[in-house]
KEBA-596289 format. One record per residue (C-alpha): y, z, x. Coordinates in steps of 0.5 Angstrom, whole numbers, plus 500, padded with zeros to 3 digits. Example, Ala and Ser with C-alpha at 12.3 -4.5 7.8 and 13.67 -1.06 7.14 Angstrom:
2
{north = 491	up = 516	east = 525}
{north = 498	up = 514	east = 527}
REM end
This chain:
103
{north = 200	up = 235	east = 945}
{north = 201	up = 239	east = 939}
{north = 202	up = 247	east = 939}
{north = 197	up = 250	east = 934}
{north = 198	up = 257	east = 936}
{north = 201	up = 258	east = 930}
{north = 195	up = 256	east = 926}
{north = 191	up = 260	east = 930}
{north = 195	up = 266	east = 929}
{north = 195	up = 265	east = 922}
{north = 188	up = 264	east = 921}
{north = 186	up = 270	east = 925}
{north = 191	up = 274	east = 921}
{north = 187	up = 272	east = 915}
{north = 181	up = 273	east = 917}
{north = 182	up = 280	east = 920}
{north = 185	up = 282	east = 913}
{north = 179	up = 280	east = 910}
{north = 174	up = 284	east = 915}
{north = 178	up = 290	east = 913}
{north = 178	up = 289	east = 906}
{north = 174	up = 293	east = 901}
{north = 168	up = 290	east = 898}
{north = 171	up = 291	east = 891}
{north = 177	up = 286	east = 894}
{north = 172	up = 281	east = 896}
{north = 169	up = 281	east = 890}
{north = 175	up = 280	east = 886}
{north = 177	up = 274	east = 889}
{north = 179	up = 274	east = 896}
{north = 172	up = 272	east = 899}
{north = 172	up = 266	east = 894}
{north = 180	up = 264	east = 896}
{north = 178	up = 264	east = 903}
{north = 172	up = 260	east = 902}
{north = 176	up = 255	east = 898}
{north = 181	up = 255	east = 904}
{north = 175	up = 254	east = 909}
{north = 173	up = 248	east = 905}
{north = 179	up = 245	east = 905}
{north = 181	up = 246	east = 912}
{north = 174	up = 243	east = 914}
{north = 175	up = 237	east = 910}
{north = 181	up = 236	east = 913}
{north = 178	up = 236	east = 920}
{north = 173	up = 232	east = 918}
{north = 177	up = 227	east = 915}
{north = 181	up = 227	east = 922}
{north = 175	up = 226	east = 926}
{north = 171	up = 221	east = 922}
{north = 176	up = 218	east = 917}
{north = 170	up = 213	east = 915}
{north = 165	up = 218	east = 914}
{north = 164	up = 222	east = 907}
{north = 166	up = 230	east = 909}
{north = 161	up = 235	east = 908}
{north = 162	up = 241	east = 904}
{north = 162	up = 248	east = 908}
{north = 156	up = 252	east = 904}
{north = 158	up = 259	east = 901}
{north = 155	up = 264	east = 906}
{north = 157	up = 270	east = 902}
{north = 163	up = 274	east = 901}
{north = 162	up = 278	east = 908}
{north = 162	up = 271	east = 912}
{north = 168	up = 268	east = 909}
{north = 173	up = 271	east = 915}
{north = 168	up = 267	east = 920}
{north = 168	up = 261	east = 916}
{north = 176	up = 261	east = 915}
{north = 176	up = 262	east = 923}
{north = 171	up = 257	east = 925}
{north = 174	up = 252	east = 920}
{north = 182	up = 253	east = 922}
{north = 180	up = 253	east = 929}
{north = 176	up = 246	east = 929}
{north = 182	up = 244	east = 925}
{north = 187	up = 246	east = 930}
{north = 183	up = 242	east = 935}
{north = 184	up = 235	east = 932}
{north = 191	up = 236	east = 929}
{north = 196	up = 231	east = 932}
{north = 203	up = 233	east = 929}
{north = 207	up = 239	east = 928}
{north = 208	up = 237	east = 921}
{north = 201	up = 238	east = 920}
{north = 201	up = 244	east = 924}
{north = 206	up = 247	east = 919}
{north = 202	up = 244	east = 913}
{north = 196	up = 248	east = 915}
{north = 200	up = 254	east = 916}
{north = 203	up = 254	east = 910}
{north = 196	up = 253	east = 906}
{north = 193	up = 259	east = 910}
{north = 199	up = 264	east = 908}
{north = 199	up = 261	east = 901}
{north = 191	up = 263	east = 901}
{north = 192	up = 269	east = 904}
{north = 197	up = 271	east = 899}
{north = 193	up = 269	east = 893}
{north = 187	up = 273	east = 896}
{north = 191	up = 279	east = 896}
{north = 190	up = 281	east = 903}
REM end
């Protein structure tokens, strides 16, 4: 079993930073960046769980839901990852998205 603690921590940290961010920061792109990440993580998890099925796109639930969306998508992905290299790639994605979001 692979240890996904790093991914869970990275996702939770990004989500916490989003929740603490001012609305103006969310409007300037942080929420959009988070939604993009959530969609990528959700798509990845769906492909692992059901490779033959067409992935469903996570809906845009608004800028104040972005933190919850990356939390759900990130933790869902953590459950299905099987390799340390996948965990490292997911953590890299989260950290890069957080950097681009500026939070």
